[in-house]
Gaussian input, Z-matrix of N, CA and C with variables (Angstrom, degrees):
# hf/3-21g

backbone

0 1
 N
 C     1     B1
 C     2     B2     1     A1
 N     3     B3     2     A2     1     D1
 C     4     B4     3     A3     2     D2
 C     5     B5     4     A4     3     D3
 N     6     B6     5     A5     4     D4
 C     7     B7     6     A6     5     D5
 C     8     B8     7     A7     6     D6
 N     9     B9     8     A8     7     D7
 C    10    B10     9     A9     8     D8
 C    11    B11    10    A10     9     D9
 N    12    B12    11    A11    10    D10
 C    13    B13    12    A12    11    D11
 C    14    B14    13    A13    12    D12
 N    15    B15    14    A14    13    D13
 C    16    B16    15    A15    14    D14
 C    17    B17    16    A16    15    D15
 N    18    B18    17    A17    16    D16
 C    19    B19    18    A18    17    D17
 C    20    B20    19    A19    18    D18
 N    21    B21    20    A20    19    D19
 C    22    B22    21    A21    20    D20
 C    23    B23    22    A22    21    D21
 N    24    B24    23    A23    22    D22
 C    25    B25    24    A24    23    D23
 C    26    B26    25    A25    24    D24
 N    27    B27    26    A26    25    D25
 C    28    B28    27    A27    26    D26
 C    29    B29    28    A28    27    D27
 N    30    B30    29    A29    28    D28
 C    31    B31    30    A30    29    D29
 C    32    B32    31    A31    30    D30
 N    33    B33    32    A32    31    D31
 C    34    B34    33    A33    32    D32
 C    35    B35    34    A34    33    D33
 N    36    B36    35    A35    34    D34
 C    37    B37    36    A36    35    D35
 C    38    B38    37    A37    36    D36
 N    39    B39    38    A38    37    D37
 C    40    B40    39    A39    38    D38
 C    41    B41    40    A40    39    D39
 N    42    B42    41    A41    40    D40
 C    43    B43    42    A42    41    D41
 C    44    B44    43    A43    42    D42
 N    45    B45    44    A44    43    D43
 C    46    B46    45    A45    44    D44
 C    47    B47    46    A46    45    D45
 N    48    B48    47    A47    46    D46
 C    49    B49    48    A48    47    D47
 C    50    B50    49    A49    48    D48
 N    51    B51    50    A50    49    D49
 C    52    B52    51    A51    50    D50
 C    53    B53    52    A52    51    D51
 N    54    B54    53    A53    52    D52
 C    55    B55    54    A54    53    D53
 C    56    B56    55    A55    54    D54
 N    57    B57    56    A56    55    D55
 C    58    B58    57    A57    56    D56
 C    59    B59    58    A58    57    D57
 N    60    B60    59    A59    58    D58
 C    61    B61    60    A60    59    D59
 C    62    B62    61    A61    60    D60
 N    63    B63    62    A62    61    D61
 C    64    B64    63    A63    62    D62
 C    65    B65    64    A64    63    D63
 N    66    B66    65    A65    64    D64
 C    67    B67    66    A66    65    D65
 C    68    B68    67    A67    66    D66
 N    69    B69    68    A68    67    D67
 C    70    B70    69    A69    68    D68
 C    71    B71    70    A70    69    D69
 N    72    B72    71    A71    70    D70
 C    73    B73    72    A72    71    D71
 C    74    B74    73    A73    72    D72
 N    75    B75    74    A74    73    D73
 C    76    B76    75    A75    74    D74
 C    77    B77    76    A76    75    D75
 N    78    B78    77    A77    76    D76
 C    79    B79    78    A78    77    D77
 C    80    B80    79    A79    78    D78
 N    81    B81    80    A80    79    D79
 C    82    B82    81    A81    80    D80
 C    83    B83    82    A82    81    D81
 N    84    B84    83    A83    82    D82
 C    85    B85    84    A84    83    D83
 C    86    B86    85    A85    84    D84
 N    87    B87    86    A86    85    D85
 C    88    B88    87    A87    86    D86
 C    89    B89    88    A88    87    D87
 N    90    B90    89    A89    88    D88
 C    91    B91    90    A90    89    D89
 C    92    B92    91    A91    90    D90
 N    93    B93    92    A92    91    D91
 C    94    B94    93    A93    92    D92
 C    95    B95    94    A94    93    D93
 N    96    B96    95    A95    94    D94
 C    97    B97    96    A96    95    D95
 C    98    B98    97    A97    96    D96
 N    99    B99    98    A98    97    D97
 C   100   B100    99    A99    98    D98
 C   101   B101   100   A100    99    D99
 N   102   B102   101   A101   100   D100
 C   103   B103   102   A102   101   D101
 C   104   B104   103   A103   102   D102
 N   105   B105   104   A104   103   D103
 C   106   B106   105   A105   104   D104
 C   107   B107   106   A106   105   D105
 N   108   B108   107   A107   106   D106
 C   109   B109   108   A108   107   D107
 C   110   B110   109   A109   108   D108
 N   111   B111   110   A110   109   D109
 C   112   B112   111   A111   110   D110
 C   113   B113   112   A112   111   D111
 N   114   B114   113   A113   112   D112
 C   115   B115   114   A114   113   D113
 C   116   B116   115   A115   114   D114
 N   117   B117   116   A116   115   D115
 C   118   B118   117   A117   116   D116
 C   119   B119   118   A118   117   D117
 N   120   B120   119   A119   118   D118
 C   121   B121   120   A120   119   D119
 C   122   B122   121   A121   120   D120
 N   123   B123   122   A122   121   D121
 C   124   B124   123   A123   122   D122
 C   125   B125   124   A124   123   D123
 N   126   B126   125   A125   124   D124
 C   127   B127   126   A126   125   D125
 C   128   B128   127   A127   126   D126
 N   129   B129   128   A128   127   D127
 C   130   B130   129   A129   128   D128
 C   131   B131   130   A130   129   D129
 N   132   B132   131   A131   130   D130
 C   133   B133   132   A132   131   D131
 C   134   B134   133   A133   132   D132
 N   135   B135   134   A134   133   D133
 C   136   B136   135   A135   134   D134
 C   137   B137   136   A136   135   D135
 N   138   B138   137   A137   136   D136
 C   139   B139   138   A138   137   D137
 C   140   B140   139   A139   138   D138
 N   141   B141   140   A140   139   D139
 C   142   B142   141   A141   140   D140
 C   143   B143   142   A142   141   D141
 N   144   B144   143   A143   142   D142
 C   145   B145   144   A144   143   D143
 C   146   B146   145   A145   144   D144
 N   147   B147   146   A146   145   D145
 C   148   B148   147   A147   146   D146
 C   149   B149   148   A148   147   D147
 N   150   B150   149   A149   148   D148
 C   151   B151   150   A150   149   D149
 C   152   B152   151   A151   150   D150
 N   153   B153   152   A152   151   D151
 C   154   B154   153   A153   152   D152
 C   155   B155   154   A154   153   D153
 N   156   B156   155   A155   154   D154
 C   157   B157   156   A156   155   D155
 C   158   B158   157   A157   156   D156
 N   159   B159   158   A158   157   D157
 C   160   B160   159   A159   158   D158
 C   161   B161   160   A160   159   D159
 N   162   B162   161   A161   160   D160
 C   163   B163   162   A162   161   D161
 C   164   B164   163   A163   162   D162
 N   165   B165   164   A164   163   D163
 C   166   B166   165   A165   164   D164
 C   167   B167   166   A166   165   D165
 N   168   B168   167   A167   166   D166
 C   169   B169   168   A168   167   D167
 C   170   B170   169   A169   168   D168
 N   171   B171   170   A170   169   D169
 C   172   B172   171   A171   170   D170
 C   173   B173   172   A172   171   D171
 N   174   B174   173   A173   172   D172
 C   175   B175   174   A174   173   D173
 C   176   B176   175   A175   174   D174
 N   177   B177   176   A176   175   D175
 C   178   B178   177   A177   176   D176
 C   179   B179   178   A178   177   D177
 N   180   B180   179   A179   178   D178
 C   181   B181   180   A180   179   D179
 C   182   B182   181   A181   180   D180
 N   183   B183   182   A182   181   D181
 C   184   B184   183   A183   182   D182
 C   185   B185   184   A184   183   D183
 N   186   B186   185   A185   184   D184
 C   187   B187   186   A186   185   D185
 C   188   B188   187   A187   186   D186
 N   189   B189   188   A188   187   D187
 C   190   B190   189   A189   188   D188
 C   191   B191   190   A190   189   D189
 N   192   B192   191   A191   190   D190
 C   193   B193   192   A192   191   D191
 C   194   B194   193   A193   192   D192
 N   195   B195   194   A194   193   D193
 C   196   B196   195   A195   194   D194
 C   197   B197   196   A196   195   D195
 N   198   B198   197   A197   196   D196
 C   199   B199   198   A198   197   D197
 C   200   B200   199   A199   198   D198
 N   201   B201   200   A200   199   D199
 C   202   B202   201   A201   200   D200
 C   203   B203   202   A202   201   D201
 N   204   B204   203   A203   202   D202
 C   205   B205   204   A204   203   D203
 C   206   B206   205   A205   204   D204
 N   207   B207   206   A206   205   D205
 C   208   B208   207   A207   206   D206
 C   209   B209   208   A208   207   D207
 N   210   B210   209   A209   208   D208
 C   211   B211   210   A210   209   D209
 C   212   B212   211   A211   210   D210
 N   213   B213   212   A212   211   D211
 C   214   B214   213   A213   212   D212
 C   215   B215   214   A214   213   D213
 N   216   B216   215   A215   214   D214
 C   217   B217   216   A216   215   D215
 C   218   B218   217   A217   216   D216
 N   219   B219   218   A218   217   D217
 C   220   B220   219   A219   218   D218
 C   221   B221   220   A220   219   D219
 N   222   B222   221   A221   220   D220
 C   223   B223   222   A222   221   D221
 C   224   B224   223   A223   222   D222
 N   225   B225   224   A224   223   D223
 C   226   B226   225   A225   224   D224
 C   227   B227   226   A226   225   D225
 N   228   B228   227   A227   226   D226
 C   229   B229   228   A228   227   D227
 C   230   B230   229   A229   228   D228
 N   231   B231   230   A230   229   D229
 C   232   B232   231   A231   230   D230
 C   233   B233   232   A232   231   D231
 N   234   B234   233   A233   232   D232
 C   235   B235   234   A234   233   D233
 C   236   B236   235   A235   234   D234
 N   237   B237   236   A236   235   D235
 C   238   B238   237   A237   236   D236
 C   239   B239   238   A238   237   D237
 N   240   B240   239   A239   238   D238
 C   241   B241   240   A240   239   D239
 C   242   B242   241   A241   240   D240
 N   243   B243   242   A242   241   D241
 C   244   B244   243   A243   242   D242
 C   245   B245   244   A244   243   D243
 N   246   B246   245   A245   244   D244
 C   247   B247   246   A246   245   D245
 C   248   B248   247   A247   246   D246

   B1=1.4607
   B2=1.5247
   B3=1.3187
   B4=1.4618
   B5=1.5304
   B6=1.3092
   B7=1.4583
   B8=1.5257
   B9=1.3243
   B10=1.4598
   B11=1.5320
   B12=1.3218
   B13=1.4564
   B14=1.5340
   B15=1.3195
   B16=1.4660
   B17=1.5301
   B18=1.3302
   B19=1.4629
   B20=1.5312
   B21=1.3244
   B22=1.4693
   B23=1.5262
   B24=1.3362
   B25=1.4522
   B26=1.5300
   B27=1.3212
   B28=1.4608
   B29=1.5274
   B30=1.3301
   B31=1.4690
   B32=1.5209
   B33=1.3227
   B34=1.4614
   B35=1.5321
   B36=1.3190
   B37=1.4584
   B38=1.5299
   B39=1.3323
   B40=1.4662
   B41=1.5228
   B42=1.3306
   B43=1.4613
   B44=1.5273
   B45=1.3242
   B46=1.4653
   B47=1.5214
   B48=1.3252
   B49=1.4624
   B50=1.5211
   B51=1.3172
   B52=1.4603
   B53=1.5248
   B54=1.3269
   B55=1.4694
   B56=1.5203
   B57=1.3266
   B58=1.4636
   B59=1.5283
   B60=1.3349
   B61=1.4647
   B62=1.5182
   B63=1.3245
   B64=1.4640
   B65=1.5181
   B66=1.3222
   B67=1.4613
   B68=1.5258
   B69=1.3237
   B70=1.4649
   B71=1.5304
   B72=1.3307
   B73=1.4630
   B74=1.5236
   B75=1.3391
   B76=1.4635
   B77=1.5269
   B78=1.3314
   B79=1.4682
   B80=1.5209
   B81=1.3209
   B82=1.4603
   B83=1.5261
   B84=1.3087
   B85=1.4681
   B86=1.5302
   B87=1.3223
   B88=1.4588
   B89=1.5219
   B90=1.3285
   B91=1.4637
   B92=1.5204
   B93=1.3260
   B94=1.4632
   B95=1.5308
   B96=1.3267
   B97=1.4647
   B98=1.5198
   B99=1.3396
   B100=1.4633
   B101=1.5195
   B102=1.3361
   B103=1.4567
   B104=1.5273
   B105=1.3200
   B106=1.4646
   B107=1.5211
   B108=1.3288
   B109=1.4646
   B110=1.5262
   B111=1.3250
   B112=1.4645
   B113=1.5187
   B114=1.3286
   B115=1.4655
   B116=1.5292
   B117=1.3206
   B118=1.4666
   B119=1.5250
   B120=1.3358
   B121=1.4567
   B122=1.5227
   B123=1.3258
   B124=1.4521
   B125=1.5207
   B126=1.3059
   B127=1.4608
   B128=1.5266
   B129=1.3351
   B130=1.4632
   B131=1.5299
   B132=1.3361
   B133=1.4655
   B134=1.5274
   B135=1.3233
   B136=1.4629
   B137=1.5271
   B138=1.3272
   B139=1.4661
   B140=1.5235
   B141=1.3217
   B142=1.4679
   B143=1.5292
   B144=1.3151
   B145=1.4682
   B146=1.5287
   B147=1.3358
   B148=1.4707
   B149=1.5223
   B150=1.3221
   B151=1.4655
   B152=1.5299
   B153=1.3176
   B154=1.4646
   B155=1.5285
   B156=1.3237
   B157=1.4645
   B158=1.5246
   B159=1.3334
   B160=1.4622
   B161=1.5235
   B162=1.3129
   B163=1.4655
   B164=1.5175
   B165=1.3301
   B166=1.4651
   B167=1.5251
   B168=1.3229
   B169=1.4642
   B170=1.5268
   B171=1.3286
   B172=1.4644
   B173=1.5264
   B174=1.3351
   B175=1.4612
   B176=1.5191
   B177=1.3267
   B178=1.4640
   B179=1.5306
   B180=1.3260
   B181=1.4646
   B182=1.5210
   B183=1.3355
   B184=1.4612
   B185=1.5231
   B186=1.3218
   B187=1.4646
   B188=1.5231
   B189=1.3290
   B190=1.4559
   B191=1.5151
   B192=1.3175
   B193=1.4683
   B194=1.5204
   B195=1.3240
   B196=1.4593
   B197=1.5284
   B198=1.3133
   B199=1.4655
   B200=1.5257
   B201=1.3122
   B202=1.4651
   B203=1.5227
   B204=1.3327
   B205=1.4677
   B206=1.5216
   B207=1.3199
   B208=1.4693
   B209=1.5198
   B210=1.3258
   B211=1.4622
   B212=1.5219
   B213=1.3200
   B214=1.4552
   B215=1.5301
   B216=1.3145
   B217=1.4703
   B218=1.5308
   B219=1.3260
   B220=1.4647
   B221=1.5236
   B222=1.3397
   B223=1.4629
   B224=1.5228
   B225=1.3208
   B226=1.4571
   B227=1.5316
   B228=1.3118
   B229=1.4735
   B230=1.5291
   B231=1.3339
   B232=1.4606
   B233=1.5239
   B234=1.3248
   B235=1.4571
   B236=1.5203
   B237=1.3255
   B238=1.4687
   B239=1.5340
   B240=1.3117
   B241=1.4652
   B242=1.5322
   B243=1.3194
   B244=1.4542
   B245=1.5326
   B246=1.3198
   B247=1.4624
   B248=1.5076
   A1=109.18
   A2=116.55
   A3=119.12
   A4=112.32
   A5=114.82
   A6=121.22
   A7=112.09
   A8=116.09
   A9=121.28
   A10=109.31
   A11=115.84
   A12=122.00
   A13=112.00
   A14=117.24
   A15=120.28
   A16=110.97
   A17=116.71
   A18=120.46
   A19=110.64
   A20=116.56
   A21=120.81
   A22=109.60
   A23=116.48
   A24=121.11
   A25=110.90
   A26=116.10
   A27=120.75
   A28=110.67
   A29=116.89
   A30=120.67
   A31=109.94
   A32=115.41
   A33=120.72
   A34=110.79
   A35=117.30
   A36=120.07
   A37=111.61
   A38=116.92
   A39=119.98
   A40=110.67
   A41=116.40
   A42=119.88
   A43=111.33
   A44=116.53
   A45=120.43
   A46=111.05
   A47=116.49
   A48=120.77
   A49=110.70
   A50=117.11
   A51=121.24
   A52=110.61
   A53=116.83
   A54=120.46
   A55=110.70
   A56=115.91
   A57=120.56
   A58=110.49
   A59=117.18
   A60=121.01
   A61=111.51
   A62=117.37
   A63=120.85
   A64=110.91
   A65=116.33
   A66=120.12
   A67=111.00
   A68=117.00
   A69=120.84
   A70=111.38
   A71=116.54
   A72=119.74
   A73=111.23
   A74=116.84
   A75=120.10
   A76=110.79
   A77=117.16
   A78=120.40
   A79=110.52
   A80=116.34
   A81=121.48
   A82=110.37
   A83=115.90
   A84=120.16
   A85=111.45
   A86=116.39
   A87=120.71
   A88=110.79
   A89=117.16
   A90=120.81
   A91=110.78
   A92=116.92
   A93=120.83
   A94=110.40
   A95=117.16
   A96=120.58
   A97=111.34
   A98=117.47
   A99=120.53
   A100=110.44
   A101=116.56
   A102=119.98
   A103=110.86
   A104=116.45
   A105=119.77
   A106=111.58
   A107=116.82
   A108=120.58
   A109=110.60
   A110=116.95
   A111=120.82
   A112=111.12
   A113=116.68
   A114=120.35
   A115=109.93
   A116=116.10
   A117=119.86
   A118=111.57
   A119=116.09
   A120=120.38
   A121=111.99
   A122=117.25
   A123=121.50
   A124=112.90
   A125=117.43
   A126=121.57
   A127=111.53
   A128=114.53
   A129=121.49
   A130=112.86
   A131=117.68
   A132=121.35
   A133=112.76
   A134=117.88
   A135=121.17
   A136=111.61
   A137=117.13
   A138=118.89
   A139=111.05
   A140=116.72
   A141=120.83
   A142=109.94
   A143=116.04
   A144=120.73
   A145=111.05
   A146=116.03
   A147=119.19
   A148=110.84
   A149=116.55
   A150=120.02
   A151=110.78
   A152=117.05
   A153=120.94
   A154=110.79
   A155=116.47
   A156=120.48
   A157=110.67
   A158=117.08
   A159=120.34
   A160=110.80
   A161=116.83
   A162=120.87
   A163=110.16
   A164=116.64
   A165=120.56
   A166=110.91
   A167=116.80
   A168=120.62
   A169=110.91
   A170=116.40
   A171=120.13
   A172=111.37
   A173=116.60
   A174=120.15
   A175=111.30
   A176=116.27
   A177=120.13
   A178=110.85
   A179=116.57
   A180=120.28
   A181=109.61
   A182=116.60
   A183=120.78
   A184=111.52
   A185=116.24
   A186=120.38
   A187=112.36
   A188=116.92
   A189=120.40
   A190=114.07
   A191=117.34
   A192=120.28
   A193=112.04
   A194=115.72
   A195=120.03
   A196=108.57
   A197=115.88
   A198=121.53
   A199=109.20
   A200=116.54
   A201=120.64
   A202=112.12
   A203=117.48
   A204=119.43
   A205=111.53
   A206=116.97
   A207=120.13
   A208=110.15
   A209=116.33
   A210=120.09
   A211=110.48
   A212=116.96
   A213=120.88
   A214=110.74
   A215=116.13
   A216=120.67
   A217=110.62
   A218=116.43
   A219=120.41
   A220=111.50
   A221=117.25
   A222=120.72
   A223=110.38
   A224=116.38
   A225=120.18
   A226=110.71
   A227=115.71
   A228=119.73
   A229=111.25
   A230=116.48
   A231=119.83
   A232=110.04
   A233=117.55
   A234=121.47
   A235=110.90
   A236=115.68
   A237=120.07
   A238=110.20
   A239=116.85
   A240=121.42
   A241=111.17
   A242=116.28
   A243=121.12
   A244=112.67
   A245=116.61
   A246=120.48
   A247=112.75
   D1=134.12
   D2=-179.21
   D3=-67.08
   D4=153.40
   D5=178.85
   D6=-101.25
   D7=-29.87
   D8=-176.48
   D9=-77.28
   D10=139.43
   D11=-174.08
   D12=-58.79
   D13=-43.48
   D14=-178.90
   D15=-67.40
   D16=-34.36
   D17=178.68
   D18=-70.15
   D19=-36.08
   D20=176.93
   D21=-63.01
   D22=-44.31
   D23=179.28
   D24=-64.78
   D25=-38.47
   D26=-179.71
   D27=-62.59
   D28=-42.63
   D29=178.55
   D30=-61.45
   D31=-41.64
   D32=-179.44
   D33=-63.34
   D34=-46.15
   D35=-179.00
   D36=-69.88
   D37=-32.92
   D38=176.93
   D39=-64.01
   D40=-41.27
   D41=179.12
   D42=-64.12
   D43=-41.49
   D44=178.15
   D45=-63.89
   D46=-43.80
   D47=179.33
   D48=-65.35
   D49=-37.81
   D50=179.59
   D51=-62.85
   D52=-43.02
   D53=178.17
   D54=-63.18
   D55=-44.41
   D56=-178.97
   D57=-64.08
   D58=-45.94
   D59=-179.55
   D60=-65.32
   D61=-39.11
   D62=179.10
   D63=-62.91
   D64=-42.00
   D65=179.40
   D66=-63.30
   D67=-43.17
   D68=179.80
   D69=-65.44
   D70=-40.63
   D71=179.01
   D72=-66.30
   D73=-36.57
   D74=177.29
   D75=-63.77
   D76=-40.72
   D77=177.11
   D78=-61.97
   D79=-41.58
   D80=179.52
   D81=-62.34
   D82=-50.69
   D83=-178.49
   D84=-61.76
   D85=-39.66
   D86=179.97
   D87=-63.52
   D88=-43.19
   D89=-179.99
   D90=-61.75
   D91=-42.57
   D92=-179.85
   D93=-67.34
   D94=-41.97
   D95=179.93
   D96=-64.41
   D97=-38.87
   D98=178.63
   D99=-62.28
   D100=-41.65
   D101=179.19
   D102=-64.66
   D103=-46.37
   D104=-179.05
   D105=-62.60
   D106=-38.37
   D107=178.16
   D108=-66.50
   D109=-39.00
   D110=179.17
   D111=-65.90
   D112=-39.48
   D113=178.74
   D114=-66.27
   D115=-42.20
   D116=-179.80
   D117=-64.51
   D118=-34.77
   D119=-179.77
   D120=-84.27
   D121=-10.74
   D122=179.50
   D123=72.96
   D124=33.43
   D125=-177.74
   D126=-75.98
   D127=158.47
   D128=-177.60
   D129=-74.39
   D130=-33.64
   D131=-173.49
   D132=-86.86
   D133=20.56
   D134=-178.59
   D135=-64.78
   D136=-35.09
   D137=-179.35
   D138=-67.08
   D139=-36.36
   D140=177.21
   D141=-66.12
   D142=-42.27
   D143=179.12
   D144=-66.69
   D145=-32.45
   D146=176.95
   D147=-64.73
   D148=-41.81
   D149=177.95
   D150=-63.01
   D151=-39.24
   D152=178.07
   D153=-64.88
   D154=-41.24
   D155=179.61
   D156=-65.99
   D157=-41.88
   D158=178.39
   D159=-65.65
   D160=-37.45
   D161=176.97
   D162=-63.70
   D163=-41.90
   D164=178.45
   D165=-63.08
   D166=-38.35
   D167=176.94
   D168=-64.13
   D169=-43.72
   D170=179.76
   D171=-63.70
   D172=-39.29
   D173=178.42
   D174=-65.81
   D175=-37.55
   D176=178.89
   D177=-65.29
   D178=-36.35
   D179=177.09
   D180=-66.79
   D181=-43.62
   D182=-178.56
   D183=-62.69
   D184=-32.40
   D185=-179.13
   D186=-88.46
   D187=-3.24
   D188=177.24
   D189=80.73
   D190=19.50
   D191=-179.48
   D192=-80.01
   D193=-37.25
   D194=178.86
   D195=-132.50
   D196=161.40
   D197=-179.95
   D198=-78.03
   D199=150.59
   D200=-177.40
   D201=-63.98
   D202=-31.71
   D203=178.65
   D204=-69.32
   D205=-35.32
   D206=176.36
   D207=-65.10
   D208=-41.37
   D209=178.78
   D210=-63.28
   D211=-43.03
   D212=179.13
   D213=-63.04
   D214=-42.01
   D215=178.80
   D216=-63.67
   D217=-44.19
   D218=-179.68
   D219=-66.18
   D220=-40.10
   D221=178.53
   D222=-64.52
   D223=-37.64
   D224=177.60
   D225=-63.77
   D226=-41.54
   D227=179.67
   D228=-67.11
   D229=-36.69
   D230=177.77
   D231=-65.38
   D232=-41.79
   D233=178.67
   D234=-63.16
   D235=-38.77
   D236=179.17
   D237=-65.68
   D238=-38.58
   D239=177.63
   D240=-64.92
   D241=-35.77
   D242=-175.03
   D243=-68.69
   D244=-25.03
   D245=-178.21
   D246=-73.11

């Protein structure tokens, strides 16, 4: 455990950011998994789920969780799956 006041605060803020980032990443992964499951099952609402997954990817980029090129690559793969 740090002794310096600024280091103590830094640990505290890192933990808060870690929780927030983990929650956002879980939402992203869940959206993508729902879409992939819908495509595998041949469901009708797969296109709606694809839009939700792409939106989640865009939000993750805006929040700095993932790189924009990764989001573009993932969106391309989702579109390929949808066909």
